[in-house]
N, CA and C of each residue as an Amber inpcrd file, in Angstrom:
protein
   291
 -12.0300000  26.7540000 -14.9440000 -12.5060000  25.3020000 -14.3060000
 -11.8640000  25.1400000 -13.1160000 -12.4490000  24.2750000 -12.5350000
 -11.6870000  22.5910000 -11.4010000 -10.9840000  22.4410000 -11.8530000
  -9.5390000  22.4760000 -11.2550000  -8.6040000  21.9920000 -11.3010000
  -8.7340000  20.2410000 -10.5080000  -8.0850000  19.4250000 -11.0550000
  -8.0060000  18.1360000 -10.1930000  -6.7080000  17.4490000 -10.7170000
  -5.9120000  17.2140000  -9.1880000  -5.1930000  16.7080000  -9.3680000
  -4.8070000  15.4850000  -9.2350000  -3.9290000  14.9840000  -9.8970000
  -3.0810000  13.4010000 -10.4060000  -4.3470000  12.3880000  -8.4890000
  -4.0000000  12.5500000  -7.3450000  -4.4070000  11.4780000  -6.4910000
  -5.7620000  12.3600000  -6.2380000  -6.9240000  13.2240000  -6.4060000
  -7.8680000  13.3780000  -6.5330000  -8.4420000  12.0510000  -7.5140000
  -7.8790000  12.3230000  -8.8110000  -8.4450000  11.6490000  -9.7450000
  -8.4230000  10.0280000  -9.7850000  -6.6780000   9.9570000  -8.8410000
  -6.6780000   8.2980000  -8.3470000  -8.3460000   7.9050000  -7.0440000
  -8.6700000   8.7110000  -6.7700000  -9.1620000   8.7080000  -5.6340000
 -10.5480000   8.0110000  -6.3230000 -10.9080000   9.2910000  -7.0830000
 -11.8970000   9.2750000  -7.9500000 -12.7530000   8.0050000  -8.7940000
 -11.3290000   7.3500000  -9.1780000 -11.6090000   6.4610000 -10.3770000
 -11.6690000   5.2410000  -9.0380000 -10.9390000   4.6950000  -7.8140000
 -11.0980000   3.8130000  -6.7860000 -12.7780000   3.5840000  -6.5410000
 -13.4340000   5.4900000  -6.3160000 -14.5820000   5.1430000  -5.1270000
 -15.3850000   4.7840000  -6.5730000 -14.9060000   5.3090000  -7.8100000
 -16.0490000   4.7380000  -8.7230000 -16.5770000   3.3320000  -9.6110000
 -14.9840000   2.3320000  -8.7140000 -14.4650000   1.3520000  -9.2560000
 -15.9820000   0.3800000  -8.2080000 -15.2070000   0.6760000  -6.9900000
 -16.0070000   0.4870000  -5.7240000 -17.1110000   0.5350000  -5.6900000
 -17.8260000   1.2440000  -5.9750000 -19.2600000   1.5010000  -5.9370000
 -20.1700000   0.5780000  -7.5620000 -19.1330000   0.4580000  -8.3280000
 -19.4730000  -0.5180000  -9.7790000 -20.2380000   0.3550000 -10.7020000
 -19.4950000   2.1170000 -10.8480000 -20.1710000   2.7320000 -11.4390000
 -19.3430000   2.5630000 -12.5690000 -19.8940000   2.3890000 -13.7060000
 -19.4280000   2.6290000 -15.3710000 -18.1050000   3.6770000 -15.6430000
 -17.0250000   3.1650000 -16.4260000 -16.4930000   4.5160000 -17.1770000
 -16.7010000   6.0410000 -17.0940000 -18.2620000   5.4910000 -17.7030000
 -18.9280000   7.1690000 -17.9510000 -19.1470000   7.9050000 -16.5410000
 -18.9440000   7.5110000 -15.3470000 -19.3530000   7.8990000 -14.4010000
 -18.2950000   8.5850000 -13.5560000 -18.4050000   8.6010000 -12.2650000
 -18.0010000   9.6430000 -11.7000000 -18.1130000  10.6260000 -10.5190000
 -17.5590000  11.4370000 -10.0420000 -18.2990000  12.2580000  -8.5050000
 -18.9720000  13.2920000  -8.8280000 -20.1040000  13.6160000  -7.9520000
 -20.4850000  15.0140000  -8.6450000 -20.6800000  15.5830000  -7.2270000
 -20.3040000  16.7870000  -8.1730000 -20.2390000  17.9920000  -6.7670000
 -21.8150000  18.3750000  -7.0820000 -22.3080000  18.9910000  -5.9830000
 -23.6310000  19.7230000  -5.7370000 -23.6140000  20.6410000  -4.6790000
 -24.8300000  21.6260000  -5.0580000 -24.5710000  22.5560000  -3.9540000
 -25.3430000  22.5650000  -2.8130000 -25.5250000  22.9790000  -2.1230000
 -26.1890000  22.1950000  -0.8650000 -26.7350000  23.8970000  -0.4170000
 -27.4990000  23.8760000   1.0270000 -27.7420000  24.9500000   1.1550000
 -27.4050000  25.9850000   1.7010000 -26.7020000  27.0880000   1.9370000
 -25.5880000  27.7990000   2.2570000 -26.0970000  28.1300000   4.0620000
 -25.4580000  28.4320000   4.8100000 -25.5060000  27.9910000   6.1130000
 -24.8360000  28.8740000   7.0560000 -24.3810000  30.1440000   7.8960000
 -24.1500000  30.8250000   8.2860000 -22.8210000  31.8260000   7.0850000
 -23.3720000  31.9290000   6.2330000 -22.8440000  32.4670000   4.9500000
 -21.4680000  31.6810000   4.5590000 -21.3100000  30.3240000   4.7620000
 -20.1670000  29.5280000   3.8120000 -21.3350000  28.2850000   3.0960000
 -20.9760000  28.4380000   1.8200000 -20.6670000  27.7370000   1.1440000
 -20.9260000  25.8550000   1.3350000 -21.3600000  24.7400000   0.9350000
 -21.8190000  23.8070000   1.6440000 -21.9830000  22.4930000   0.5110000
 -20.5320000  21.7810000  -0.2140000 -21.2090000  21.1950000  -1.3730000
 -21.5990000  19.9470000  -0.6400000 -22.1340000  19.1990000  -2.0110000
 -22.2440000  17.7240000  -1.3630000 -21.4860000  16.8850000  -2.4350000
 -21.2400000  15.9980000  -2.3710000 -20.6550000  14.6240000  -3.1580000
 -21.5660000  13.4820000  -3.3640000 -21.3100000  12.9580000  -4.8410000
 -22.1580000  11.6910000  -4.5870000 -21.6720000  11.1820000  -5.3760000
 -21.3400000   9.6680000  -5.9230000 -20.9000000   8.5860000  -7.0870000
 -21.9840000   8.7370000  -7.5580000 -21.8070000   9.1790000  -8.6020000
 -23.3050000   8.8350000  -9.9240000 -22.7110000   8.4330000 -11.1100000
 -23.5280000   7.7920000 -11.9540000 -22.9010000   6.8200000 -12.8100000
 -23.0000000   7.6020000 -14.6630000 -23.5600000   8.8490000 -14.3710000
 -23.3470000  10.2570000 -15.0960000 -23.8720000  11.2290000 -15.0380000
 -23.4880000  12.2670000 -15.5320000 -23.9120000  13.5680000 -15.2540000
 -25.6170000  13.6490000 -15.0110000 -25.8160000  14.7920000 -14.5480000
 -27.1830000  15.2620000 -14.6850000 -27.5340000  16.3870000 -15.8100000
 -28.3320000  16.5500000 -16.2710000 -28.7870000  17.4110000 -17.7300000
 -28.3770000  18.9420000 -16.9450000 -27.2990000  19.5530000 -17.7340000
 -26.6490000  20.3620000 -17.3910000 -25.7700000  20.6240000 -16.5630000
 -25.1200000  19.6100000 -16.2420000 -23.7390000  19.7550000 -15.3780000
 -22.8440000  19.7540000 -16.1080000 -21.7810000  20.4870000 -16.2010000
 -20.4990000  20.8120000 -16.5050000 -19.6430000  19.5320000 -15.9310000
 -18.9020000  18.9920000 -17.4280000 -18.0070000  18.0960000 -17.0660000
 -16.5190000  17.8580000 -17.0360000 -15.8750000  17.8470000 -16.1000000
 -14.5870000  17.5200000 -16.0610000 -13.8100000  16.2980000 -16.2030000
 -13.0010000  16.8950000 -16.7780000 -12.0170000  14.8930000 -17.2410000
 -10.5910000  14.8270000 -17.0460000 -10.1100000  14.8060000 -15.9010000
  -8.9490000  14.0750000 -15.8320000  -8.2120000  13.6430000 -16.8500000
  -6.2750000  13.9480000 -16.7860000  -5.9730000  13.2230000 -17.2060000
  -6.0220000  11.5200000 -17.4050000  -6.0320000  11.3990000 -16.3850000
  -6.5010000   9.7040000 -16.3430000  -7.3850000   9.3960000 -16.4060000
  -8.3690000  10.2390000 -16.6450000  -9.9670000   9.7990000 -17.7000000
 -10.8530000  10.0150000 -16.2080000 -10.7310000   9.9950000 -15.4280000
 -11.7860000  10.1070000 -13.9570000 -12.7290000  11.6000000 -14.6880000
 -13.7550000  11.5370000 -14.0390000 -14.4760000  12.3460000 -14.1060000
 -15.2200000  13.1080000 -13.2640000 -15.4270000  14.9350000 -13.0830000
 -16.2420000  14.7220000 -12.2100000 -17.2880000  15.5550000 -12.6360000
 -18.3790000  15.4850000 -12.2540000 -19.6820000  16.4460000 -12.8070000
 -19.9750000  17.7430000 -11.9090000 -20.2820000  18.7880000 -12.1260000
 -20.5420000  20.1220000 -11.6630000 -22.1930000  20.5070000 -11.6600000
 -22.8400000  20.3220000 -11.1320000 -24.1330000  21.1590000 -10.9070000
 -23.9040000  22.9580000 -10.7260000 -24.9100000  23.3240000 -12.3470000
 -24.5300000  24.5240000 -11.6850000 -23.6160000  25.4600000 -11.1170000
 -24.2630000  25.8040000  -9.9730000 -23.4350000  26.3000000  -8.8290000
 -22.3960000  26.2280000  -8.3910000 -22.4120000  24.5590000  -8.1650000
 -21.1080000  23.8370000  -7.6310000 -20.2330000  24.1650000  -9.0170000
 -20.2280000  24.5160000 -10.0140000 -19.2370000  24.8340000 -11.3300000
 -18.3940000  26.2160000 -10.7600000 -19.7540000  26.8670000 -10.5900000
 -19.5340000  28.4240000 -10.7550000 -18.8670000  29.0190000  -9.2520000
 -19.1680000  28.4050000  -8.2920000 -17.7040000  28.3100000  -6.8660000
 -16.7110000  27.5140000  -6.9950000 -16.4240000  26.4930000  -7.9750000
 -15.4700000  25.9000000  -7.7590000 -14.7960000  26.2140000  -8.6910000
 -14.9560000  26.9730000 -10.1010000 -14.1920000  27.4600000 -10.9700000
 -12.7990000  28.1980000 -11.0530000 -12.3650000  28.1540000  -9.8970000
 -11.2170000  28.5480000  -9.3020000 -10.3290000  28.2220000  -8.5050000
 -11.2770000  27.1090000  -8.1260000 -10.1650000  25.7730000  -7.1190000
  -9.9030000  24.8180000  -7.8630000  -9.2720000  24.0370000  -6.4480000
  -8.3900000  22.2970000  -7.3560000  -9.0110000  21.4750000  -6.0560000
  -9.3730000  20.5770000  -6.7030000  -9.7920000  19.1780000  -6.4140000
  -8.5460000  18.4490000  -5.7590000  -7.9980000  17.9070000  -4.7550000
  -7.2720000  17.5000000  -4.2750000  -7.4300000  16.4570000  -3.1710000
  -6.7220000  15.1750000  -2.5550000  -7.2510000  14.5050000  -1.0160000
  -6.2260000  14.8910000  -0.5870000  -6.3450000  14.5680000   1.0640000
  -5.6130000  14.7410000   2.3000000  -5.9380000  13.3860000   3.1010000
  -4.7020000  13.3830000   3.2680000  -5.4690000  12.2400000   4.4610000
  -5.2470000  13.0900000   6.0780000  -6.0570000  12.4800000   6.9170000
  -6.5110000  12.7940000   8.1640000  -5.3650000  11.8670000   9.0220000
  -5.7590000  12.5760000  10.5230000  -4.9640000  12.0430000  11.6850000
  -4.8810000   9.9640000  11.5480000  -6.6930000   9.9290000  11.3450000
  -6.7290000   8.3310000  11.0710000  -6.0300000   7.6960000   9.9360000
  -5.2750000   8.1410000   9.1720000  -5.0030000   7.7870000   7.8200000
  -6.3930000   7.5880000   6.5630000  -7.3190000   8.2290000   6.8610000
  -8.3160000   8.3470000   5.9200000  -8.0160000   9.5880000   4.9320000
  -8.1990000   8.9410000   3.9780000  -8.1380000   9.7460000   2.7490000
 -10.2300000  10.5610000   2.4730000  -9.7000000  12.4170000   2.2750000
 -10.9910000  13.4150000   2.0210000 -10.5910000  13.9070000   1.6550000
 -11.2660000  14.4110000   0.6450000 -11.0260000  15.1230000  -0.9900000
 -10.7890000  16.6240000   0.1950000 -10.3000000  17.7930000  -1.2160000
 -10.0890000  18.6520000  -0.4330000 -10.5870000  19.6520000  -1.3100000
 -10.8190000  20.9190000  -1.0860000 -10.6680000  22.0720000  -2.3750000
 -10.2350000  23.0500000  -1.4270000  -9.0380000  23.3250000  -3.0660000
  -8.6090000  24.3850000  -1.9250000  -8.2930000  25.5490000  -3.6190000
  -7.7560000  26.7170000  -2.8630000  -7.3680000  27.6600000  -3.9500000
  -6.4930000  27.1440000  -4.3120000  -6.3120000  27.8940000  -6.0310000
  -5.4330000  27.2670000  -6.8640000  -4.1260000  28.7170000  -6.9620000
  -3.2520000  27.9050000  -6.7810000  -1.9080000  28.9020000  -6.1130000
  -1.0520000  29.4540000  -7.3620000
């Protein structure tokens, strides 16, 4: 199952609050068409999981909703946030250590 770092959970909570999404909402991952044999993930802030989504809830209460293919792809990964050169925070999916 996808692990969510504390920093990622805080970012998800901030995004859902900013988007006016209720406490039941979260960040939803779904798979897009694979290009050049690499998986592409789509992210969206949503008010509830879609039917069939796997729900991962961080200790802080932040929710991550995973479409079935995304859940399979992310099952051994960790969701974190990293700061880029411009100071922007970006979600990063990393291999579990």
